[in-house]
Structure formats: C-alpha cells, structure tokens
C-alpha positions in Angstrom: -39.5 -63.6 23.8 -36.4 -65.6 23.8 -36.5 -69.3 23.3 -33.3 -71.7 23.8 -32.4 -72.6 20.1 -32.5 -76.4 19.5 -28.9 -76.3 18.4 -27.7 -74.8 21.6 -30.1 -77.0 23.7 -28.8 -80.0 21.9 -25.1 -78.8 22.5 -25.8 -78.2 26.0 -27.1 -82.0 26.4 -24.3 -83.5 24.6 -21.8 -81.6 27.1 -24.0 -82.8 29.8 -23.7 -86.7 28.6 -19.9 -86.3 27.7 -19.2 -84.7 31.1 -21.0 -87.3 33.0 -19.4 -90.2 31.3 -15.9 -88.5 32.0 -16.8 -87.9 35.7 -17.9 -91.5 35.9 -14.7 -92.6 34.2 -12.8 -90.4 36.9 -14.5 -92.2 39.8 -14.0 -95.7 38.4 -10.2 -95.0 37.4 -9.0 -94.1 40.9 -6.5 -96.7 42.6 -8.5 -99.0 45.1 -5.4 -100.4 46.8 -2.1 -99.7 48.0 -0.6 -101.8 45.3 -2.4 -99.7 42.7 -0.5 -96.6 44.3 2.7 -98.5 44.3 2.4 -99.1 40.4 1.4 -95.4 39.8 4.5 -93.9 41.9 6.8 -96.5 40.3 5.8 -95.3 36.6 6.2 -91.7 38.1 9.6 -92.5 39.1 10.6 -94.3 36.1 9.2 -91.3 34.2 11.1 -88.9 36.3 14.5 -90.7 35.9 14.0 -91.0 32.2 13.7 -87.2 32.2 16.2 -86.1 34.8 15.6 -84.6 38.1 16.6 -81.2 39.1 20.1 -80.4 40.3 20.8 -79.1 43.6 17.7 -80.7 45.3 17.9 -80.4 49.0 16.4 -82.9 51.4 12.9 -81.7 52.5 11.1 -81.8 56.0 7.6 -82.7 55.2 4.8 -82.6 57.4 2.4 -85.3 56.5 -0.8 -84.1 58.6 -3.9 -86.2 58.0 -5.9 -83.5 59.5 -5.8 -81.3 56.5 -4.5 -83.8 53.8 -1.9 -81.4 52.7 1.7 -82.5 52.1 3.7 -79.5 53.1 7.3 -79.0 52.4 9.2 -76.6 54.7 12.6 -75.2 55.2 14.2 -75.9 51.8 14.6 -74.5 48.4 14.4 -76.4 44.9 11.6 -78.5 45.5 11.5 -81.4 42.9 9.1 -81.0 40.2 8.3 -84.6 40.3 6.3 -84.7 43.5 5.5 -88.2 43.1 9.1 -89.5 42.8 10.1 -87.2 45.7 7.4 -88.3 48.1 8.2 -91.9 47.4 11.9 -91.3 48.1 11.3 -89.5 51.5 8.4 -91.7 52.8 9.1 -95.1 51.8 12.0 -95.0 54.1 10.2 -93.4 57.0 6.6 -94.1 56.8 5.9 -97.0 54.5 2.4 -98.1 54.3 1.2 -95.3 56.2 2.5 -92.7 53.4 1.1 -94.9 50.9 -2.4 -95.1 52.5 -2.3 -91.3 52.5 -1.4 -91.1 48.9 -4.2 -93.6 48.2 -6.7 -91.4 49.9 -5.5 -88.2 48.0 -5.9 -90.0 44.7 -9.3 -91.2 45.6 -10.4 -87.8 46.6 -9.3 -86.2 43.1 -12.6 -86.8 41.2 -14.5 -85.6 44.1 -12.3 -82.4 44.1 -12.6 -82.0 40.4 -16.3 -82.3 40.4 -16.7 -79.9 43.4 -14.5 -77.2 41.8 -16.7 -76.8 38.7 -20.0 -77.6 40.6 -19.3 -74.6 42.9 -17.9 -72.3 40.0 -21.0 -72.5 38.2 -23.3 -72.1 41.4 -21.3 -69.1 42.3 -22.0 -67.4 39.0 -25.6 -67.7 39.7 -25.5 -67.0 43.5 -23.4 -64.0 42.8 -25.9 -62.8 40.3 -28.6 -63.3 42.9 -26.8 -60.9 45.3 -26.3 -58.2 42.6 -30.0 -58.6 41.8 -30.7 -57.9 45.6 -28.4 -55.0 45.7 -30.2 -53.4 42.7 -33.6 -53.6 44.6 -32.1 -52.6 47.9 -30.4 -49.5 46.5 -33.3 -48.6 44.2 -31.0 -48.3 41.2 -32.5 -46.8 38.1 -29.9 -48.0 35.5 -30.4 -51.7 36.0 -34.0 -52.8 35.6 -33.7 -53.6 32.0 -31.4 -56.4 33.0 -33.6 -58.0 35.7 -34.9 -60.6 33.5 -31.3 -61.5 32.4 -30.4 -61.6 36.1 -33.4 -63.7 36.9 -32.7 -66.2 34.1 -28.9 -66.7 35.4 -30.3 -67.0 38.9 -32.4 -70.0 37.8 -29.4 -72.1 38.1 -29.4 -71.4 42.0 -31.8 -74.2 42.7 -30.1 -77.1 40.7 -26.5 -75.8 41.3 -26.9 -75.5 45.3 -28.6 -78.9 45.5 -25.8 -80.5 43.7 -23.1 -78.7 45.7 -25.0 -79.5 48.8 -24.9 -83.3 48.1 -21.2 -83.2 47.2 -20.1 -81.5 50.4 -22.5 -83.8 52.6 -21.4 -86.9 51.0 -17.8 -86.1 50.4 -17.0 -86.8 54.2 -13.4 -87.2 55.0 -12.2 -86.9 51.4 -12.6 -83.1 52.0 -13.1 -82.6 55.6 -10.4 -84.1 58.1 -12.3 -82.9 61.1 -14.9 -85.5 60.3 -12.4 -88.3 60.8 -13.1 -89.4 64.5 -9.9 -91.1 65.0 -7.9 -88.0 63.7 -9.9 -85.7 66.1 -9.4 -88.0 69.0 -5.6 -87.4 68.7 -5.6 -83.6 67.8 -6.3 -81.1 70.3 -7.0 -78.3 67.8 -9.7 -80.1 66.1 -11.2 -81.1 69.4 -11.2 -77.4 70.5 -13.0 -76.6 67.2 -15.6 -79.6 67.5 -18.4 -77.4 68.9 -18.5 -75.9 65.5 -16.8 -78.4 63.2 -19.2 -81.5 63.7 -21.2 -83.1 61.1 -24.9 -82.5 62.6 -24.1 -78.9 62.8 -22.3 -78.8 59.6 -25.4 -80.2 57.8 -27.9 -78.0 59.4 -25.9 -75.0 58.4 -25.7 -76.3 54.8 -29.5 -76.7 54.9 -30.2 -73.2 56.0 -27.8 -71.8 53.4 -29.3 -73.7 50.3 -32.8 -73.1 51.8 -32.4 -69.3 52.4 -30.8 -68.6 49.0 -33.5 -70.5 47.2 -36.4 -68.9 49.3 -35.3 -65.4 48.4 -34.9 -66.3 44.7 -38.3 -67.7 44.6 -40.2 -64.9 46.3 -38.2 -62.2 44.5 -38.8 -63.8 40.9 -42.7 -64.1 41.9 -42.8 -60.5 43.2 -40.9 -59.3 39.9 -43.5 -61.2 37.4 -46.4 -60.0 39.7 -45.6 -56.4 39.1 -46.0 -56.7 35.5 -49.6 -57.8 36.3 -50.7 -55.0 38.7 -51.3 -51.3 38.6 -49.5 -50.5 41.9 -46.0 -51.0 43.3 -46.6 -53.3 46.1 -44.8 -56.1 44.5 -41.8 -54.0 44.1 -42.0 -52.6 47.7 -42.0 -56.3 48.8 -39.0 -57.0 46.9 -37.3 -54.0 48.3 -37.9 -55.1 51.8 -37.0 -59.0 51.3 -33.9 -57.9 49.2 -32.6 -55.8 52.3 -33.1 -58.9 54.7 -31.7 -61.3 52.2 -28.5 -59.1 51.9 -28.0 -59.2 55.7 -28.8 -62.9 55.6 -26.2 -63.4 52.7 -23.5 -61.7 54.6 -23.8 -64.1 57.4 -24.3 -67.3 55.4 -21.7 -66.7 52.7 -19.2 -66.0 55.4 -20.1 -69.3 57.2 -20.2 -71.1 53.7 -16.7 -70.0 52.8 -15.4 -71.3 56.4 -17.3 -74.7 56.0 -17.0 -75.6 52.5 -13.4 -74.3 51.9 -11.4 -73.3 54.9 -12.4 -76.3 56.9 -10.6 -78.4 54.2 -7.4 -77.2 56.3 -8.9 -76.9 59.7 -5.5 -75.9 61.4 -5.3 -72.8 59.0 -7.5 -69.7 59.1 -7.8 -66.4 57.7 -10.0 -63.6 58.7 -10.0 -62.1 55.2 -10.9 -65.6 53.8 -14.9 -65.1 53.5 -14.4 -61.7 51.9 -12.0 -63.1 49.3 -14.5 -65.9 48.4 -17.2 -63.3 48.0 -14.9 -61.2 45.7 -14.5 -64.1 43.5 -18.0 -64.9 43.3 -19.0 -61.4 42.8 -16.9 -60.4 40.0 -17.6 -63.9 38.1 -21.2 -63.3 38.5 -21.1 -59.6 37.1 -19.1 -61.0 34.2 -21.5 -63.7 33.6 -24.4 -61.1 33.5 -22.3 -59.1 31.0 -21.5 -62.1 28.6 -25.2 -63.3 28.6 -26.3 -59.6 27.9 -24.0 -59.2 25.1 -25.2 -62.6 23.6 -28.9 -61.6 24.1 -28.5 -58.4 22.5 -26.6 -59.5 19.7 -29.4 -61.9 18.8 -31.8 -58.8 18.8 -33.7 -59.8 22.2 -32.6 -56.7 24.2 -33.0 -53.7 22.0 -33.7 -51.5 25.1 -30.4 -52.0 26.6 -27.8 -49.7 25.4 -23.9 -49.4 25.5 -24.1 -47.3 28.8 -25.5 -50.4 30.6 -22.6 -52.5 29.0 -20.2 -49.8 30.2 -21.5 -50.0 33.8 -21.3 -53.8 33.9 -17.7 -53.7 32.6 -17.1 -50.9 35.1 -18.3 -53.4 37.8 -15.8 -56.1 36.4 -12.9 -53.7 36.5 -13.8 -52.4 40.0 -14.2 -55.7 41.5 -11.2 -57.2 39.9 -9.3 -54.5 41.7 -11.1 -55.4 44.9 -10.3 -59.1 44.5 -6.5 -58.3 43.9 -6.6 -56.1 47.0 -7.9 -59.0 49.2 -5.7 -61.5 47.6 -2.5 -59.4 48.0 -3.7 -58.3 51.7 -4.0 -62.0 52.7 -0.8 -63.0 51.1 1.3 -60.4 52.1 0.3 -60.4 55.9 0.6 -64.2 56.1 4.1 -64.4 54.0 5.4 -61.4 55.9 4.6 -62.8 59.5 6.1 -66.2 58.5 4.2 -68.2 61.0 4.5 -71.9 60.1 1.1 -72.7 60.7 -0.1 -70.0 58.2 2.3 -70.0 55.5 1.8 -73.6 54.9 -1.2 -72.6 52.9 0.7 -70.8 50.6 3.7 -72.8 50.3 2.2 -75.9 48.6 0.2 -73.6 46.2 3.4 -71.8 45.3 5.6 -74.9 44.9 3.3 -77.6 43.6 1.0 -75.2 41.8 3.4 -72.6 40.8 2.1 -71.9 37.0 -1.6 -71.8 38.1 -0.8 -69.4 41.1 0.7 -66.7 39.2 -1.3 -67.1 36.0 -4.5 -66.8 38.1 -3.0 -63.3 39.4 -2.4 -62.3 35.7 -5.8 -63.5 34.5 -7.6 -61.5 37.5 -5.8 -58.6 37.6 -3.4 -57.6 35.0 -5.7 -58.2 32.0 -8.7 -56.7 33.4 -6.4 -53.6 34.2 -5.1 -53.4 30.5 -8.4 -54.5 28.8 -10.8 -52.3 30.7 -9.0 -49.4 32.0 -10.1 -47.2 29.2 -13.8 -46.1 29.5 -14.3 -46.3 25.7 -13.5 -49.9 25.7 -16.1 -50.8 28.2 -18.7 -49.9 25.6 -17.2 -52.3 22.9 -18.7 -55.7 23.1 -16.0 -57.9 21.7 -13.6 -56.1 24.2 -15.9 -57.0 27.2 -16.3 -60.4 26.0 -12.4 -60.9 25.7 -12.0 -59.5 29.1 -14.9 -61.6 30.4 -13.6 -65.0 29.4 -10.3 -64.2 30.8 -11.8 -63.4 34.2 -13.8 -66.3 34.1 -10.9 -68.5 33.3 -8.9 -67.0 36.1 -11.5 -67.4 38.6 -11.9 -70.8 37.7 -8.4 -71.5 38.5 -9.0 -69.5 41.7 -11.8 -71.8 42.8 -9.3 -75.0 41.7 -6.5 -73.4 43.9 -9.0 -73.1 46.9 -9.7 -76.8 46.7 -7.1 -78.9 45.1 -4.1 -78.2 47.3 -6.2 -78.8 50.5 -7.6 -82.1 49.2 -5.2 -84.0 46.9 -2.0 -81.9 47.7 0.7 -82.5 45.2 -1.1 -85.2 43.3 -3.0 -82.9 41.0 -3.4 -82.9 37.3 -5.9 -81.3 34.9 -7.2 -84.4 32.8 -10.3 -86.2 32.0 -12.2 -85.7 35.0 -11.6 -82.1 35.3 -12.4 -81.3 31.9 -15.5 -83.4 31.7 -16.8 -81.9 35.0 -16.6 -78.5 33.3 -18.4 -79.9 30.4 -21.1 -81.1 32.4 -21.8 -78.0 34.5 -21.4 -75.8 31.5 -24.1 -77.9 29.8 -26.4 -77.8 32.7 -25.7 -74.1 33.3 -26.5 -73.3 29.7 -29.5 -75.5 29.7 -31.1 -74.2 32.8 -30.5 -70.4 32.2 -31.6 -70.9 28.5 -34.7 -72.5 29.8 -35.3 -69.7 32.4 -34.8 -66.9 30.0 -37.4 -68.3 27.7 -40.3 -68.3 30.2 -41.4 -64.6 30.0 -40.5 -61.6 27.8 -37.2 -60.0 28.4 -38.6 -56.3 29.3 -39.8 -56.0 32.6 -43.1 -54.4 33.0 -44.4 -52.2 35.8 -41.1 -51.6 37.5 -41.1 -47.7 38.9 -37.6 -47.2 37.2 -38.0 -49.0 33.9 -38.3 -45.7 31.9 -35.2 -44.3 33.6 -33.5 -47.7 32.9 -34.2 -47.5 29.2 -33.2 -43.9 28.9 -30.1 -44.2 30.9 -27.0 -42.7 29.6 -23.7 -42.5 31.1 
C-alpha cells in the first residue's frame, strides 16, 4: 500500500505555505488609489524612455470597454511593446481619471486572476481524470482497471479544488465578470439582452449544481469501486456503469455551461460556439497527462507491478491523440474568426497576439509541435522518460492555455508573470500533491473484484 513519503509531504506543505504567503503579498501589494497608478505608469514611462520605444509606431484607435475589461487596439500595426506607456500617452489626453480608474481596476484584478488560473488548472487535472474514469466504466474498457486506483487518487482533489474555484468565481464579482456591474449593464443593450442568463443568482445556482454534481458522482463511484472488492457479485460494478453513463450526460451539459460562465462571460460581448469543446480538450489532455505522470512515478517506486508498458503506451497514445484534437479545435476557432474579420470577434485574438505574443505562439508549440515530435513513434510511447518529457511540456503548455483564457480578459495589457503567479502555482501544486498523495494511500492500489481486472493485468498492445 502506498504511503505519502514524509519528505514529499513536508515539501507539499512548504509549497503551500510559501504559495499562500506569496498570494497574500500579491493582494496587499496592488495599488489602492489613482495616485498609485500614476506612480506606476510614470515609472513604466521612464523605463520605456530609458530603453527606447519602437520606431514607426502608429496612433491606435483603442476601445476601452468596461464590459469586458479588455483594452483592444484596432486598425494599426506596430503596437508598442510598452503597453503602460502607450496607454498613458493615448488616454491621459482624452480620458483622464476615467482611464486611470480602469487601469486601477485591472491591476487590482491581477492577483484574483493569477490565483484563479492556478486553481482551475489543478482542478481540471482532477476533473478531467474523473471524466476519463467515467468513460472507462461506461465503455466497459478492459485495458484500464489496473489504473482505477490511480485515477481515484487523482480525483480526490475534485472536492477541495472545486470548492476553492467556486469561492473564487463567486467572490471575484466585477473583477472577472463585467455583467455583474449594474451601472454598466444599464447602459449596455447587449448585456441587457443576456441578463436572463447572466445574472448573479442564476450564476450562483449553476455553479452549485456543477460542483455538487461532480462531487456526488466521485463519491458514489469511489464507494462502489471499493465495495466491489468486498463482495462476491458484480452489483457495485453495474451501479458504477449506470451512474457513469448518467454522469457523462450531466458533464457534457455542465462543462459547456461552466466554460461559458467562468471564462467566456469574462468578455460577454464575445462568443464562440467551439469554446466549450476547446476548454474540454484542454482539460482532457491535461488530465490524461497527469494520469500518465502519476502512474510512472508510482511504478518507478514499485507500487504498480501489474502495470506494463502497454498501459503506458495507451496513456501516451491518448496524450498524442487529444493534443491533435486540441490543435484542431484551436485552429478551427482561430481560423474562422480571423478569416471572417468581424470586429466584435477578432478583438478576442487581437489582444492575445499583440500583448501576449510570445505566450500565444509558444502555447501552440508546446501543445502541438512537441507532442507530435516526441510521441509520434509508437516505441517512444513505451519509454517512461520520453512520456515524462512530453507530459511536462504538455502541462506547461496548457497552463499557458488557461493563463491566456483568463488574463487578457481580466487584466488586459497589464499582465506579468511575477510573485503572485509563481506563488499561486506553488500553493495549488502543494495542495494537489498532498491531497492525491493522501488519497492514494488509503487503499491498496490493485483493484479487486473488477470483472476486467485479469484482462487488464494481461493486457498487451
């Protein structure tokens, strides 16, 4: 039976303490007044002048819309790399304090956004694993039962992770969701038209349903799985089959609505019919990667002797396949919007390309190019260190993916990767390791009583 090593347990606790301290610092270090913003922008302006600005910069027409908290530059080329300086030059002339209040709001939103990015990233590893687990039951797969305890250990994070994310999205308010600003909605016909769906009471009810439904399935599926090892019939397995089918139907709906609620409504004037599938692809490939990495770790420690290289091959095959699927959705959404060139749609990508250029394109390389190069060969999928290398790159790439879902919509050009972002990763990584390490240690890692356990142990591809 696996037991979380004392050193790893201590390491996870240290990560949580350091991370919590850094997150706290991030919230307390945000500017509190317009004067603070002026000082920050003056410092940025002086820094920009000291290092020079781009030649040939053209004047931009910028739409500062408080409905999505995104500063969008249209109809120009050669956008300044120093966004703070540019915005000061443009807006101090025409908008004055109104613009400074907008910048203040974005800077105060930054620690909320950094925390939410990491919180959701680690939740989606567990939640995607829960979906993969349900698919195995619904499909009555014969290759995967030896991995059920690994999956159950990872999904133990769904409860704390979903509760934390729930509280963030509920209490973030207008930091994330401009449709919660009553004054803004009163002057915006588009938001008024969407108010039947985008209103706080209904938003709260939906969030409760998501979190409750996901955790109830995890609770009953885990209980039935453990019960199967204690009985001489397959009734617990049959119950898990049934509830897994119903859960997958429930998840299809709730994941789509969650993606609209928690991400797309950050820019409520913009929408994409592919968006829910895109978020799902990000979640699913990241979760399968997490399963593979945890499996390799446990097998390396001698806790999974019944797992062979064919199981690893199949996990790596899923990593490869869903990396391609993610890229297909990314390209489909990007190409259609960019080719149509409708102003209300392309604004979503304009700020990501202009203000997050390096992250935007490096994400594509990490999530598509490297998985293709590393996992294309079937033999490489059986080599643990190859899979680990690909897995680390995929997880980094999809953290950037989540970062780009949130930051441009909430803080616009005023982003950075500093103490708060690093601290939030540390905190949630430490919590993730602690929770799943504890969850893995509660029962033997070999499932007993499953009707497909022998087939799974003898599985060879």
